[in-house]
C-alpha positions in Angstrom: -23.0 202.1 180.6 -26.2 204.1 180.3 -26.5 207.1 182.3 -30.0 209.0 182.9 -29.5 212.6 183.2 -33.1 213.5 184.1 -33.8 211.7 187.0 -36.0 213.9 190.0 -35.1 212.7 193.6 -37.1 214.2 196.7 -35.3 213.1 200.0 -37.9 212.2 202.4 -37.8 214.7 204.8 -37.8 217.6 201.9 -41.4 218.7 202.3 -40.8 218.9 206.4 -37.7 220.9 205.5 -39.6 223.4 203.4 -42.2 223.8 205.7 -40.0 225.0 208.5 -37.8 226.8 206.4 -41.1 228.7 204.7 -42.8 229.1 208.0 -43.8 232.9 206.7 -45.3 231.7 203.2 -48.5 229.4 204.0 -46.9 226.2 203.5 -49.0 223.5 204.2 -49.0 219.7 203.9 -51.6 217.6 203.5 -52.9 214.2 202.3 -54.9 212.8 199.4 -57.5 210.0 199.6 -54.4 207.6 199.5 -52.8 209.0 202.2 -49.9 210.8 200.3 -48.5 213.9 201.1 -48.6 217.1 198.9 -47.5 220.1 199.7 -49.4 223.4 198.9 -48.3 227.3 199.1 -50.5 229.8 199.4 -53.4 227.5 199.1 -51.9 226.2 195.4 -50.4 222.8 195.0 -46.9 222.9 194.9 -45.9 219.4 194.8 -47.5 215.8 195.3 -48.5 213.4 195.5 -45.3 212.2 197.3 -44.9 208.5 196.2 -42.3 205.9 197.2 -40.9 206.5 193.9 -39.2 209.8 194.5 -37.7 209.0 197.7 -37.2 205.4 197.9 -33.3 204.7 196.6 -33.9 200.9 196.8 -37.2 200.8 194.7 -35.2 203.2 192.5 -32.9 200.9 192.1 -35.3 198.4 191.0 -36.8 200.3 188.5 -33.4 201.3 187.0 -32.4 197.9 187.0 -35.6 197.0 185.1 -35.0 199.8 182.5 -31.5 199.0 181.9 -30.1 202.4 183.4 -26.8 201.9 185.2 -26.4 205.7 186.7 -28.9 207.9 187.4 -27.8 212.0 187.6 -30.3 212.7 190.7 -32.0 216.3 190.4 -34.4 218.1 192.4 -38.1 218.3 191.5 -38.4 222.3 190.7 -40.7 223.2 193.4 -37.7 222.5 195.7 -35.5 225.3 193.8 -37.5 227.6 196.6 -36.7 230.8 194.3 -39.5 232.2 195.8 -38.1 232.6 199.5 -35.6 234.9 200.6 -31.7 234.4 199.6 -31.3 233.2 203.1 -33.6 230.7 203.0 -32.9 229.5 199.7 -29.5 228.8 200.9 -30.3 227.1 204.1 -32.7 224.8 201.9 -30.2 224.2 199.3 -27.1 223.6 201.6 -29.6 221.0 203.1 -30.7 219.6 200.2 -27.3 219.3 198.5 -26.0 217.4 201.7 -28.7 215.0 201.2 -28.1 214.4 197.6 -24.4 214.0 198.4 -25.3 211.0 200.8 -27.3 209.2 198.6 -24.8 209.0 196.5 -22.2 208.0 199.2 -24.5 205.0 200.0 -24.5 204.1 195.9 -21.7 205.3 194.8 -21.7 203.2 191.4 -25.3 203.7 190.9 -25.7 207.5 191.4 -24.5 211.0 190.9 -26.1 214.5 191.7 -26.5 217.6 190.3 -26.7 220.6 192.8 -29.3 223.3 194.0 -28.5 226.6 194.2 -30.3 229.8 195.7 -30.2 231.6 192.3 -32.3 234.4 193.5 -29.0 235.7 194.6 -26.4 234.8 192.4 -23.5 235.6 194.7 -25.0 233.0 197.0 -25.7 230.7 194.1 -22.4 230.7 193.0 -20.8 229.9 196.6 -23.2 227.1 197.0 -22.4 225.7 193.8 -18.5 225.5 194.5 -19.5 224.0 198.1 -21.3 221.2 196.4 -18.7 220.3 193.6 -15.7 220.9 195.7 -16.7 219.6 199.0 -19.8 217.2 198.3 -18.5 215.6 195.0 -21.8 217.0 193.1 -21.3 216.5 189.3 -23.2 219.5 188.3 -26.1 221.8 188.8 -29.7 222.1 187.7 -31.5 225.3 187.5 -35.0 226.6 186.6 -35.8 227.9 183.2 -36.3 231.5 184.9 -35.9 232.8 188.6 -39.1 234.6 189.6 -39.6 235.6 186.1 -35.9 236.7 185.7 -34.2 235.3 182.3 -30.7 234.0 182.0 -30.1 237.4 180.0 -30.3 239.3 183.1 -27.0 241.0 183.9 -27.5 239.9 187.6 -26.9 236.3 186.9 -23.0 236.9 185.5 -21.2 235.8 188.9 -23.1 232.5 188.7 -22.2 232.2 184.9 -18.7 233.0 186.0 -18.6 230.6 188.6 -20.3 227.8 186.8 -18.0 228.5 183.6 -14.6 228.6 186.2 -15.9 225.1 187.5 -16.6 223.4 184.3 -20.1 221.9 185.4 -22.8 221.1 183.3 -26.0 223.3 183.8 -29.2 220.9 183.5 -32.1 223.5 183.0 -35.5 222.6 183.7 -38.7 224.4 182.9 -40.4 226.1 185.9 -43.0 228.9 186.8 -43.8 228.9 182.9 -45.0 231.5 180.9 -48.5 231.6 179.7 -49.6 229.0 182.5 -53.0 231.0 182.9 -54.1 230.3 179.6 -53.0 226.7 179.4 -55.1 225.4 182.6 -56.9 222.8 180.2 -56.1 219.3 179.4 -52.8 219.4 181.1 -51.3 221.9 178.5 -49.5 223.7 181.1 -47.3 220.9 180.9 -47.5 219.6 177.4 -47.2 222.8 175.8 -46.1 225.0 178.6 -43.0 223.3 179.4 -41.5 223.2 175.9 -42.7 226.6 175.4 -40.8 227.8 178.7 -37.8 226.3 177.7 -37.6 227.9 174.2 -38.1 231.0 175.5 -35.6 230.9 178.1 -33.0 230.2 175.2 -34.2 232.3 172.9 -33.5 234.9 175.8 -30.6 233.2 176.3 -29.0 233.3 172.8 -30.2 237.1 171.8 -29.2 238.7 175.1 -25.9 237.5 174.4 -25.2 235.1 177.4 -23.2 232.7 175.4 -21.0 235.2 173.8 -19.9 236.6 177.2 -19.6 232.9 178.3 -19.1 230.6 175.4 -17.7 227.8 177.8 -21.0 227.3 179.5 -22.2 223.9 179.0 -26.5 223.9 179.1 -28.5 220.8 179.0 -32.1 221.4 178.1 -34.6 219.4 179.4 -37.7 217.8 177.0 -35.1 217.3 174.0 -34.9 221.0 174.3 -38.5 222.1 173.9 -39.4 223.2 170.7 -36.2 225.2 170.2 -34.2 222.6 168.0 -37.2 222.7 165.8 -37.7 226.3 165.3 -34.4 227.5 165.0 -34.8 228.6 161.3 -37.2 231.2 162.6 -34.5 232.4 165.1 -32.0 232.2 162.2 -34.5 234.6 160.2 -35.1 237.0 162.9 -31.4 237.8 163.1 -31.0 238.5 159.6 -33.9 240.6 159.2 -34.3 242.2 162.7 -32.0 244.6 164.2 -33.1 243.9 167.8 -32.1 240.3 167.5 -28.9 241.4 166.2 -27.6 243.9 168.8 -25.9 241.5 171.6 -24.4 238.7 169.5 -22.2 238.6 166.9 -22.9 235.3 165.0 -26.4 233.9 163.9 -28.5 231.9 166.7 -27.7 228.6 164.9 -24.1 229.0 165.9 -25.3 229.2 169.7 -27.7 226.3 169.4 -25.3 224.1 168.4 -23.5 224.5 171.8 -26.4 222.9 173.5 -26.9 219.6 174.9 -30.3 218.0 175.0 -32.1 215.0 176.9 -34.0 212.4 174.8 -37.6 212.9 176.2 -39.1 213.7 173.1 -42.0 211.1 172.8 -40.9 211.1 169.1 -38.8 208.6 167.2 -38.7 210.9 164.3 -38.1 214.1 166.8 -35.2 212.7 168.3 -33.7 211.2 164.9 -33.9 214.7 163.9 -32.3 216.1 167.2 -29.4 213.8 166.3 -29.2 214.1 162.6 -29.1 218.2 163.6 -27.1 218.6 166.4 -24.9 215.3 166.7 -25.2 212.2 168.7 -22.6 213.8 171.1 -25.2 216.5 172.1 -27.8 214.2 172.8 -28.2 212.7 176.3 -30.2 209.8 177.9 -33.1 210.8 179.9 -36.1 209.6 181.8 -37.9 212.5 183.7 -38.2 209.6 186.3 -40.9 209.1 188.4 -43.1 211.4 186.3 -46.1 210.0 184.1 -44.8 212.1 181.5 -41.2 211.1 181.3 -39.9 208.1 179.3 -39.7 205.0 181.8 -37.4 202.8 179.2 -35.0 205.5 177.7 -32.4 203.1 176.6 -35.2 201.3 174.6 -36.0 204.2 172.9 -32.4 205.2 171.9 -31.9 201.7 171.0 -34.9 201.9 168.5 -33.2 204.9 166.5 -32.2 204.7 162.9 -28.7 205.6 163.9 -25.2 204.2 164.1 -24.4 202.1 167.1 -21.4 204.3 167.6 -24.1 207.1 168.4 -26.1 204.9 170.3 -23.5 204.5 172.8 -22.6 208.1 173.0 -26.2 208.9 173.7 -26.5 206.1 176.0 -24.0 207.0 178.5 -20.6 208.2 177.0 -21.6 211.7 176.6 -23.0 212.2 180.3 -20.0 210.4 181.8 -17.8 212.9 180.3 -19.9 215.9 180.6 -20.3 214.9 184.5 -16.7 213.8 185.0 -17.8 209.7 185.7 -15.1 207.6 186.6 -12.5 210.8 187.1 
């Protein structure tokens, strides 16, 4: 069984519902030269073009079959986190979106599972919606952004949500959003090429040094894009812990002990980097991912894994066994 942990789904009415809920945020839906929809906020592009691959489940299934993917874990595109709305508006949209995801799973229960979206601008509301999504709707985990309006995971305001996620035992898939330094990465698509992995690395460096896993050791984080730069520069964090008092204040163990708790998808675009990830963090901590349907994703993730110079058992873990265990597929 091959399970894709990183696959974006945007239900057909998402743009319209976002516009209705976000009336006071200057949300506009426009079309490109091909007649495809874009959504903008305050005159800046938020999401688009809205291609069929995002919302057409039948087309998605055909593409999954071509890529030898049995199951996708559906998750939102990060514009639709809607962290910039009020908590009440964010909750309203998250509830609508999670209901839509649950509906997609009901239509194809053998091919899809889904990750919830929650209004993390209010941790209490996020915790309540996570519990509803998991216990009532049957969603298998949650996807969150790497920061919430500039607030990172070490902010104590998120503690109620970490408590809920830990109690529910769900996988937390983290996608970079609102990346740091984007204003200096406008050329050459660098906000994606460099900005996304840098943002993930920053988020989890703060998570480690801020003592989040010290307080909540049973949290299960999965980092998008093979962990950004973090798995490949963790030695620098380790050195900082040994030499800098500020790095020691909130944690009792070196950073490497916490990095090894994380899970990572396979989207590295480098066989050497992916083999390094498996060798250093274990095959049981690596999950198949495509970033469907984005151009910067891996359209054939199983081919990527099957070509690695690792054992067959490790390939099977990465292909689907790890995700099935973490998401409770088949339970």
